[in-house]
C-alpha positions as CSV (number, residue, x, y, z in Angstrom):
1,M,21.4,-7.0,-4.5
2,R,23.5,-8.8,-2.3
3,Q,23.3,-12.9,-2.8
4,L,21.1,-14.6,-0.5
5,G,22.1,-16.8,1.7
6,T,22.2,-21.1,1.8
7,G,19.0,-22.6,3.5
8,R,15.7,-20.7,5.2
9,I,18.0,-19.9,7.8
10,G,20.6,-18.6,5.6
11,V,17.7,-16.7,3.6
12,F,16.8,-15.1,7.5
13,A,19.5,-14.0,8.1
14,A,20.8,-12.3,4.8
15,I,17.4,-10.8,5.3
16,F,18.2,-9.0,8.7
17,S,21.8,-8.3,8.1
18,R,20.4,-5.2,6.8
19,K,19.4,-2.6,9.1
20,A,16.6,-1.3,7.2
21,Y,14.2,-4.7,7.7
22,I,15.6,-4.8,11.1
23,A,14.0,-1.5,11.9
24,I,11.0,-2.4,9.9
25,A,10.5,-5.5,12.2
26,A,10.4,-3.3,15.3
27,A,8.8,-0.4,14.1
28,S,5.6,-3.1,12.9
29,A,6.1,-4.7,15.6
30,L,5.3,-1.6,17.7
31,V,2.6,-0.5,15.4
32,F,0.6,-3.9,15.6
33,Y,1.5,-3.1,19.9
34,Y,0.2,-0.1,20.2
35,V,-2.8,-1.3,17.9
36,F,-3.5,-3.9,20.2
37,Y,-2.9,-1.8,22.8
38,Y,-5.5,0.6,21.7
39,L,-8.3,-2.1,21.4
40,V,-8.2,-3.1,25.1
41,V,-7.4,0.1,27.0
42,S,-10.8,1.5,24.7
43,D,-12.9,-1.6,25.4
44,N,-11.9,-2.1,29.0
45,Y,-12.6,1.7,30.4
46,G,-8.9,2.7,30.2
47,V,-7.6,-0.6,31.9
48,F,-5.2,-2.8,30.0
49,L,-6.5,-5.9,31.4
50,V,-5.7,-9.6,29.4
51,L,-6.3,-12.9,30.7
52,M,-3.3,-14.6,29.1
53,P,0.5,-14.6,29.6
54,I,1.1,-11.2,27.8
55,Y,4.7,-13.2,26.7
56,L,2.2,-14.2,24.7
57,I,0.5,-11.2,23.2
58,Y,5.0,-10.1,22.7
59,L,5.1,-13.1,20.8
60,L,2.7,-12.7,18.2
61,V,3.6,-9.0,17.7
62,A,7.1,-9.9,17.0
63,T,6.0,-12.6,14.7
64,S,3.6,-9.9,12.8
65,G,6.9,-7.7,12.7
66,I,9.2,-10.2,11.5
67,L,6.6,-11.4,9.1
68,F,5.5,-7.9,7.7
69,S,9.3,-7.1,7.2
70,I,9.9,-10.4,5.3
71,S,6.8,-9.5,3.0
72,V,8.9,-6.4,2.4
73,F,12.0,-8.0,1.6
74,T,10.8,-9.7,-0.8
75,V,8.2,-7.0,-2.8
76,A,11.6,-5.4,-3.1
77,Y,13.6,-8.7,-3.7
78,S,10.8,-9.2,-6.4
79,A,11.0,-6.0,-8.0
80,A,14.5,-6.3,-8.5
81,S,14.8,-9.4,-9.9
82,R,11.7,-9.9,-11.8
83,R,14.0,-12.5,-13.9
84,L,13.8,-15.0,-11.1
85,G,10.2,-15.1,-10.5
86,V,10.0,-14.2,-7.3
87,E,6.7,-14.0,-6.0
88,G,5.1,-12.6,-2.8
89,G,2.8,-9.9,-2.1
90,I,2.5,-7.6,0.9
91,M,-1.6,-8.5,1.2
92,G,-0.7,-12.0,1.8
93,V,1.6,-11.2,4.7
94,L,-0.8,-7.9,5.7
95,L,-4.4,-10.2,6.7
96,P,-2.7,-12.7,9.1
97,S,-0.7,-10.2,11.0
98,M,-3.5,-7.8,11.1
99,G,-6.1,-10.9,12.0
100,G,-4.0,-12.0,14.7
101,I,-4.0,-8.4,16.5
102,V,-7.6,-8.5,16.4
103,A,-8.7,-12.2,17.2
104,G,-6.1,-11.3,20.5
105,C,-8.6,-9.1,21.2
106,A,-11.7,-11.4,22.6
107,C,-12.6,-8.2,25.1
108,A,-13.8,-6.7,22.7
109,L,-17.8,-7.4,22.3
110,P,-19.2,-3.9,21.7
111,L,-16.6,-3.4,18.2
112,L,-17.2,-7.1,17.5
113,T,-20.8,-7.1,18.0
114,S,-21.5,-4.3,15.5
115,I,-19.4,-5.5,13.3
116,L,-21.1,-8.8,13.4
117,L,-24.0,-7.0,13.3
118,F,-23.1,-5.5,10.2
119,L,-22.5,-8.6,8.4
120,G,-26.8,-10.2,9.8
121,I,-25.7,-11.3,12.5
122,N,-28.9,-11.6,15.2
123,A,-27.7,-10.0,18.7
124,F,-27.9,-13.4,20.3
125,E,-25.6,-15.5,17.7
126,A,-23.4,-12.2,17.6
127,L,-23.5,-12.7,21.4
128,G,-22.5,-16.7,21.5
129,I,-20.3,-15.8,18.4
130,V,-18.0,-13.2,21.3
131,T,-18.0,-15.4,23.9
132,A,-16.6,-18.5,22.4
133,I,-14.0,-15.7,21.2
134,G,-13.2,-15.1,24.6
135,I,-13.6,-18.8,25.9
136,Y,-10.1,-20.0,23.0
137,Q,-8.9,-16.8,23.1
138,L,-5.3,-18.7,24.0
139,W,-6.2,-20.9,21.5
140,I,-6.8,-18.3,19.1
141,V,-3.4,-17.1,19.7
142,L,-1.6,-19.8,19.5
143,A,-2.9,-20.7,16.1
144,M,-2.7,-17.2,14.8
145,I,1.2,-17.4,16.4
146,A,1.5,-20.6,15.0
147,I,0.3,-19.3,11.1
148,N,2.8,-16.4,11.4
149,T,5.0,-18.7,11.8
150,G,3.8,-21.1,9.0
151,M,4.1,-17.8,7.0
152,I,7.6,-17.5,8.0
153,Y,8.9,-20.3,7.4
154,Y,6.7,-20.0,3.8
155,Y,8.5,-17.3,2.5
156,L,11.7,-17.7,3.4
157,G,11.4,-20.9,1.2
158,R,10.3,-19.2,-1.1
159,L,13.2,-16.5,-1.7
160,P,15.7,-18.4,-3.6
161,A,18.6,-19.0,-1.9
162,S,21.3,-19.6,-4.5
163,R,22.1,-19.4,-7.8
164,K,22.9,-23.5,-8.0
165,K,19.3,-23.6,-6.6
166,R,17.9,-21.3,-8.9
167,Q,19.1,-23.2,-12.3
168,R,18.0,-26.4,-10.5
169,R,14.3,-25.4,-9.9
170,A,15.4,-24.0,-13.3
171,A,16.0,-27.3,-15.1
172,G,12.9,-29.2,-12.9
173,L,15.6,-31.8,-10.9
């Protein structure tokens, strides 16, 4: 496996210098967008109506796609270099990514209410929760973008940057 760059930016550049990971990021961002689009359209009787700036939705799905691609790289790199002790799991990355897609669609009253009712929450509490999500929809999407960005930063820092840095970590310096 090719040597990764130094620092988080170097690791990011090394990952996305490979066309496969660019394709994975683009494809997963498209899938996340179409899931989001489907949820909104199915709840609004065929109309795509989002009450927040659309660029935030694009930013959310773009960060989710990048995060997914880094996750795939982390799993592949971990499998290729077991002796380095690189850890990373796809589930730890998928959960905030998919959570961002679902949280972005706070207009999903029937979907969210039925899930909350299944969990044992009564109808009035479920309506209050869905209303609160609708009121804070913009802040929820901004929080999910921040979580995705934080996870990108975290996973880029977990990948070993260079042989010297790995040796310093192993020596405890």
